[in-house]
Steps between C-alpha positions, in 0.01 A plus 500: 500500500614856427541706817418869519585712801298816563430546125465834324230564243696358199558176691135492615383498140731210434366313808135528395566388142411145392694252289342501151552334168568733203148604401529497123621145468257380767202652325605371161536143630171504683311662210620229259372224727164671558454562127552134417264382779236738369533358145567133563328425829559163662776397260708806590449445874601137473810589297605768747455252788751275323733793430487685832390246762662200326178301509363318191131496593406306188743222582404497865128474411546227236289195584372642827212715379172443326457628148437872477640581846748785495849423635484844668203422721540319832261204503279371778728200529795729564307687767413171662858369487630820660295434811706188572831679444456771768539416863203528733704739710553742207132469402404603853735799480348602164151475648597708802657767278191498275275555800704794624519658153124451468428668833706807412356542149140423604528799733573723199156455343355826370140549615427787258394859551175682424502882527254781417750757368227762447125504548360241256847386382590149622844348430617157603783256438520120476800265487493244222750215456716480187348199321813331360844537664838346423748411774869462426684278748878501465667162493858512380745455784228496764135390456302771673192308609444768762424746224216274385330563836582869499335557159228236470357548850400867457390429142252244632385726783449783253277273287709469181317246284805358323849471641773392258844407640827472305824365644822360358515117484779292643746319271277188485208708381313494829399794720645496851245306708482765777388758241216270394402421859495874583290564186242246615492641852440849359239376252689516166460226240633655181878470517735521196861404454645828379756730652671830435409737220315230308260447789425875520437509124271193514279659766505842336403384150351160558607184319327179391539371858561803724202737542541873450464678835401853597778553752833331577642466851824374642871569552788402282844592373584797280384318188162422652462855630586641158247265335228606740564867432505448120174304487335757732542768231210370294396144580444435870521661847769405749520514879817710522859519377649220708851382432793359698441473874651743750518579870612791715589440861521800737682394817665649807729372774212300658462279197624143495768476224400138425139607444603789274734281293228235462253759384741639241590150374134395481453752220840456340427132442200581279714573194829640377328826407345546845628783721525549876574819693602539864473844662631529852607755758746256663850439366529200725184344361613563144822310559323217684244460226772469235658215696161333554424518129824317421427232758137444394568528131747213512217273627241589241418259215435805280816678609622565144173682417505695826867590454430641156212711639725633773723644229205736419436577868596771747560563871468862610603663824304817589496732802140470621187289474322787322774498235453126464124531438550793262741289296265203508211718380712617207586140419132395527571132566280207417553375858608713791607340830546731801717342767552783751412584857229740383377298201131589531573872523729483196240300308260801528752704297503256205349653189628268227516122535319197369466327837646585840621250762530653850720379781776252564268198480328583169698356207400572145457127446188512719328722246636288219309199627250500782439824694211588266627808313569468130854451375445619144637852534640790292874495445758722334379814681140461380384495864488879467189460283373139519346281770565134540235251386183518709132421454440822306768395245255234376204738481367797305304778658198602300326831581131565450281810516129576486350847469144595588317816385622659824851399405469665160409823676797457732781461255374586148625861516852396600514226232380732223737786591804266521414323174450831316834629636673191359324557163326162526150604394366143469585444864320826593198405290465155658438676834311798361234280333440316827480824699247646255313175471497528118556258215823532303514811280770616258773685677485881455 
């Protein structure tokens, strides 16, 4: 990790920057894949699975499927087989997590509003679920079955009629069994073997097998994030720009160095392009955390991935806790962990973060799995403008209004004057005719 001591403004700008791939080449690569998926459908997705994920789905499916069954679709037999490949202990953990996630998101239900804004003018609002949603579940180096629960659970609570899930297959052409078990627990039955850019394209455009959806959800690497942003320009909505994972830990001399190191490494092991940031007021803690990172890193199975992420990461020594929170707010982390003596007081000063973890006993991994909050969060500084996934993310708010004769008398003058001032005479006339109670006449 790069160490900064009492940074000036120029160094601060460097600290809050993220590791990124050169944008032109990234966009060109992603656009080419999306274009082919749009034109060729299933065949392009299957070919890209062979090219990128090193899985020949046609060969894997040979002799094991009935005629007309797509090699991209997970079958009922595969769902059934997955049940026997996951331990009862893990199933119980998934059920517990699902229950906690459900409780938190059930509490977010919008009951609607109904307001008389002026005499005779009634306005109200209803929440309606998005009918068809697409969930992207990263596989790659780590099958994120927890993300299935985080996305599918609120989708079901919101009332989405159709939930489509895409995830990269394993080398033998199967989907990781825990992903399928989590899907069944959360009520998802349409699962497709597609990862990366090709999965985003399949859900955005629709193929012979994969339905076109109205909105795509889920985290991913820079390629997936770029694909989501490109398809959102004209074809489908997305939850948020969500790319490589990141964490910021704000700690003081009361923090346990082993806890802090573990929190930093828990994000670093997500991927080589992940980033972690430590901000502390204690030089002693900073040194102790560096030593703990080396000790814990050596014991991690994914140490090579975590070590690469640490090359993109920073430790920063600042004078005061207020400076630490100010720097964190500028960074706008996906995850913010506050491990200080006055953690709750500092948390009240947070203005930009995806999710905040308060106190020495609240690791980010709790939110990743089972506390109940959602772990699909804005990264790359987008926490300044975006929320993490919540129940509203799967809904649309529709407004309604009804105007009585009294209402016409209340607001017609204001409407007509404003429309005339904007030179929109048809707008003015629509109100004028109602106010006068006349049939349409040619405009003067």
